[in-house]
Structure formats: structure tokens, C-alpha cells
N, C-alpha and C positions, 0 to 999 in steps of 0.2 A: 314053561312058566313065562318066558320072555314073549312068546307069541300071544299068550293070553293077555298079558299086560298091554301089548300093542293093540290087540283087538278091542279091549275095553276103552283104551284111550281114543282109538279111532272112532268108536261108537259114540262117545261123548262129543267128540269134535264134529261128527256127522249131525248130531242134534243142533249144535250151534250153526252149522251150515244152513239149516232150515230157516234161520233168521237173516240170512244174507242173500242178496240177489246177485247171482253170477253174471247174468247178461248185462246188467248196468255197469259192470266193471270192464267191459270189452269194447267200449267205444273206440279205443285206440286202434283196434284191428281194422276199422273201416276207414281210417285216415290214409292219406297218401296213396290212394288207389289200392289199398290192401298190401302195401309194401311191408308192413309189420306182421302179417299173418305168417305163422310158422311154415317152414319148408322141409322137405325130406332131404336126407343126406344124399350127396351125388359125387361121382368121381369121373374123371377123364371125359368131361363134356367139351367137345371141340368148339371153339369160339370162331365166329365169322366176323370179319371186319366190315362194318357198315359204311364207313367213309374214312378218307385220309389214308395214311400209310404208316405202318410200324417201322421205326428205324431198323435197318438190317442188323446192326450190331447190338441191339437191345436184348439183354438177357437178365432174368431175375424173376421175382415173384411179388405180386401185390397181395397184401393181407388185410383183412378186417375181421372183427369179431362182434357179435351182437346176441341179444337174447332171442331164443327160439324154443318155445314151449314144447316139451316132449309129448305131453298129453294134451291133445286138441280134438274137439273143443274141451275146455277144462270143466271140472266139476266143482271147483272152488273159485272164489273171486280172484282175479288175476290182473295184476298191473303189467304194463308194457315191459317193465324192467325185470319181471319175475321169471322170464324164460331161461332155459338152460343155455350155456354158452355154446355157440356154433362158430367155428372159424371158417371163413371163406377165403379161397386163394385163387389167384389167376397166375399161372406159370407161363412166362413168355420166354421163348427160345430164339436164338439168332435166326434171322430169316423171317420173323414175324409170326411163327406158329404159336398159338396160345390155347391153353386148356383151363377149364374151371373145375374146382373141387370144393366141397363143403362137408364138414364132419362135426359131430358133437364133441365137445370136450368131456371126456368120460370121468367127471368128478365123482368121488365116492359118495358125496352127499346126494344131491338131487338126481343126477343122471343114473348112476348105477343102482343106488338104493331104491329109487322110485321106479326104475325099470323093472327090478325084481319084484317090487310090490305090485306093479301093474296100475298104479294110480298115484295121485299127488299125496304127499305125506307131510313135508315140512311146511311151516308157516310162511305164507307169502305176504308181500307188502299189500297186495290187493285185499287181503283178509282183515287188515288192521283198520276196520271201520265200524262205528257203532258200538253198542254194548256187547254184542257178540264178539266183535273184534277185540275189545278190552279183555273179555274172559279168555279168549284164545291166547292173548299175549301173557296173561297172568297164570294160565293153567296148561292147556294142551300144547302151546307152542314150545315151552321149555321142556315139558315132559316128552314130547316127540323127539326133540333133539337128543335128550338123554337116552331114550330107548333105541336110538339108531346106533349107539356105540361108537360114534365118530368123535374125533377131537374138535374142539371149538374152532381152531384155525383151519379146519378142513370143511367148513360148512358153506363155503362160497360156491358160486355158479360159474366163475371164470367167463363172464359174459360182457365185460365193459370195455376193455382196451387191450391192445397188443403192445408188448414191450420187447425190445431187442437189447440185451444186456452187453456191457463191454467185453464180457468173457464169452460172448457168442451164443447165449441161450435165448430161446423164444419163450415168452410168457404170455398167457392169457390171464387178465387181471380182473378182480372184483374186490371191492374194499372190505368185504366181510371175511376175507380169508388170506392165507399166504398165496403168493403167486403160483399159478398152475402152469407147469412146463409142458411144452409139446415140441415135436420136431416135424420136419418136412422131408419126404423122400425125394428122389431125383425128379419125379413127375410133378411134385408140388402138392401131394396129398398130405394133409395134416394127420399126425399120429399122437395120441395122448401119452404122456409120460407119468405125470403125477404132480402133487404139490411139492414145491421147491422150498425146503426148510433151511437152505443155505448151510449145508453141511452140519445141521443140528443146532445152529446158532439162532434161528428164528423160531419163536414160540407163539407168535400172534399174527394178526392180520396186518397188511399194509394197504395203503390207498390204491385205487385203480390207476393213478397217474404219478408214479415215481418219476424222477428226472434222472436221465442217463447222461453222464459226462464221458463221452468216448475218448476225450483227450486225457483225462486223469484216471479213468477207469472206475470212478466213483458212481454210486447210485444213492441219491438222496430222496427221502420219502417222509411222509407223515402217515398217521393212522389214528383211529378213534374207536372207542367202545362207548356207545351212547348210554346215558345221556351226557356224561361229563368227563370221561377219560380221553385225553388227547395226548399224542406223543409224536416225536420226530426221531429219525435215525439216519445212519450212514452205513452203506455197504461197500466193501472193498475186497477185491480178490475172492469174490464168491462167498464172503462171510459178513455177518452183521458185526460191525466194529464199534458202533456207538448207538445208544438209544437213551432218550430222556423224556420224562413226563413234562408236559407243558400245562400251565394253569389256564384252563378255558372254562370259566364258570357256567356258561350257557351252551347247551348242546346245539350246534348249528350244522349247516350243510357245508362242511369243510371238504369239498370234493377235489380241489386241485391246489397247486402251489406253483412256484416258479423258482428258477435259479439263474444266476449270472456267473460270470467267471469268478467273482469274489463273494457273492452272497447267496443265501438260501432264504426264501421269503415265504412265510405262512400268510394265509388270507382268512380273515374273519369278517363275514358280512352279515346282512340283515335277514337271511333265511334261517329260521329257527326250527328245531325239532319240537313239535307240539302234539304229542299223543292225545292230550286232553281235547284238542280240537277234532281229531280223527274220531273220537268216541261220539262226538256230536254230529258225525256225518260229514265233517269238513275235511280239509287236507291234513296229511300227516306232517307236512312241512308248510309253514306259513311265513309270509314276508312281514317283518317288523319294521315299519317305516321310521321309527324313532331310533333304531339301532344303527350306529354309524359304521361305515366301512373302515377297517383298519388293517395294518400289515405288521407282522412280526418278523424281525430281521436277525438272522445269524450271519456272522462273518465266517466263511468257510475255512479260513486258516486257523480258527480257534475251535476248541471243544464245544460241543453242544451243552447248553445249560438250561435249567428251569427258568432262570431269570431272562426271559426273552424281552428285548426292548420292543414295545408296540408303538406304532406311529399311526395317527389318524390321517385321513386324506388331506385335511387342512394344513397340517404342519409340513409334510414333506412331499406330497404327491400332487401333481398337476395333471388334470385330465386333458388329453389332446383329442381333437375331433377325428372321427374315423376317416373322413376325406383326406386329412393330413397323413394318416397312417397309410392309406392306399397310395398316395403320391410318394411317400417315403419308400414304399416297396417297389416303386417303378411302374405302376399301372397308370393308365390315362383314361379319360372319358368318364370319370366319376364326378357326378354333380354333388349336390348338397345332401347326400344320403347319410343318415346316422350321426349328424353333428350334434354334440351334446348341448342341451339347453343352457343359456347364460347363467341361470340361477344355480346350476350344478358345478360349473367350472371353478376350480380353485377353492372349494369349501367342503367341509365335512358333510356327508349326506348319507341317508339310509340307502345303501346300495348292496348289490350282490354280484359276485363273480362266480360263474360255474366252471368255466374252462379258460385257461390262459392261452395266449398264442405264442409269444416269446418275449424274453426280457434280456436286457444287456446293461452293462455299466457305461455311463457317459460322464466322465469326470467324476464328481462326487455325488452324482445322481444315479438312481436306478430307473431305467425306462422300461415300462411294461406295456405291451400292446395286448389288449384283451377286450372281448365283448363285456358290456356292463349293463346291468339292469338296475333301475332306480325309480323312486317315486318322483313324479313331476309336480309342477306347481299346482295342478288340480287335485293332487292326492291320489292319482291313479297310477298303477304300476305300468310303466311304458316299456314294453319288452321288444316289440317288433321293430319300431322305427328307430329306436335309439340304443339298441344293443350293439 
């Protein structure tokens, strides 16, 4: 019975595929000399030093994770972020010997389920376009997820970020699920373990960029369920100890946050979730130039509450030029690259922060170094020169 229902749903979804052009969604695969094209798993690839010298006493592992589509070329519209998580590692041993490895994160959703199916099954971001995309969101997308038999917080692809927890666990993260745990063997080869539900205390997804305080042992995070459910939480000793809903009336691209020694800072910017635009063939996320950048601040010594104090850029935050940030970090030889336009400094603006760099307390101020995207005086989004 289940197989018949899956077949019927897949058949209807296939009809909708006929109204979507797959090739037009794959332009990203041609960028950066094909660096985003999926690769095969590999182990124990000996690396050769091209120049310089590896310090004799250097020992450890370099890790990164990224999307890597299991089925290639795809039969459905596919966004660059739709790929299955693949962890890449470089194991360096004393004496300069280095080896490279990469393996898929064997998530029960897309990797294992779709490997057994032999093709794509779950709804992809790339499919959320046009009338066919709307129908998929409203019908087959939810139906396919239900027919998979998987829990909602295990639907992620573990393809966005690596985390190293204070209690020594390795996570591959994606904001649509709980953290996915993996280990490394002595050679540096990644091995999948499974979703980490924090000893049964975590029942939902967390963001791809939780913040780890190795000093206190805390992990602070935010999460969301589009379009309007937004929350924040605190993890300690391997368990979820606090979780609170936060009033966020407009669904946005709340991808990252920051912490300092004393504060936890949420970021609400001008990038909004607009499925109505995607139906028209436009982007699923659009920049709202009239929506001001603001920050929600929790004091870490207090319990999390729904009543988060929000502060606009104009009241408490001063933008500092990137050149000043570079000098602050001790680099030299940087000219006038990335300096914020005069009309932006010191006032509330329609702006967007995707990822933060780092933040710290300076007296009664919070200082945050971060790339920033905003609308300039001509009304155009200035991303490359002034981020």
C-alpha cells in the first residue's frame, strides 16, 4: 500500500516536473571553474606540497562541509544549496604528511532514502519556482515528506557548516534539522553517526550556525519554522536547557547570530521570505529596501524570554569601515576597499547580514565585525564592493 501511494505521488510530481526547466536551474555549476560540481567520495588521497613547508610539529585535521548532489545530473530543478552534505577532511601528521578524504553524511532523509529510491524524492529549493513550484509546495512536497516516514527534525541534509561542541562532538549542520553527528578515525576519514537529539531533549531544528562558548561549555542557538515561527535556545552539558519563542512577525533570512562574553544577539535584516515572488519566477528570498536592520539582545546571565529588546542600527550601533576592521586585526597594505558609504554610517538602513565574523564587549557597547549588504543611494543593492 505504501509503495503504491509513493508511486502515485511520484507520478503526479513527475507531471509537474514537465513544467519546470531543469537546465536553467544549474547555472551555478558553471561558476568558479566548476568548483560546485558534485564529486565522488574519496579516501586516503596523499597530498603533495606545492610550495612552502609544513611545520614539523603540526598535527590535526582541517574540515569543511558543503552541498554535493548525490544524483547528477539531476532530473529535478536543483539549487546550489540542495546537495547532500559531504564532509571534506585533510589530516596532517607531524613531519608534514597530509592525506585528503571526503564522504557523504548519511542522513536518513535525502542520502539514504534517495539512495534506496535511486532518484530524487524530497522537494528541493530549486523546484520552488512558478505555478508548478507552488503546487509542489502545497501538495507533493508535504506528501512526500509524510510518505518517507521520517521525523520532521530529521529532514535536513547536513550540508552547511561544521561545529565542534564543548563536549567534544563533531556536527555537520543544516538549519532544517537537528545537528548531524559524525566522527573521524585516526586517518581522518569521516564516519556518519546520526542526528544528535541531545539525549532526547531536542525535538526540532536549530540553525546552521550555533555559537560555541568553549570557556563556559554553553551552546547558544536560534531556529525557525517558516514563515513566522522563530526561537532561541541554550544547550549545556549535552542537553537543551532553555528554549523560548520569539516574536518575529515577518519571515526573514535569519541565518546567523553572534555572542559576546555577556550577550546573545539575534539579527533581523532586510532579506524576506517571499514565496509569492518565486511563483512569479523570481527569487524565493528578496531584499526589502525599506526594512531596517535591527538586533535583538539577550543578556546571557538571565533566562531567555519572549520579550526580546530590539535595537535599530540608528540607536545603538555604529558601522565601522572594513579598512578599519582590517587594521584592527593587524593586517597592512589594505587601501580603501569596502568602506561604507557616508549615507549609511550611523543611521538606520535597509541592510542584511548573512554571516557574522566575531563580536565582543567594549565597555557598554557590543562591537560586531561582519560583512554587510545594503541599498546604496542609487537604490541598487551593493554587494561586492561594500560587503
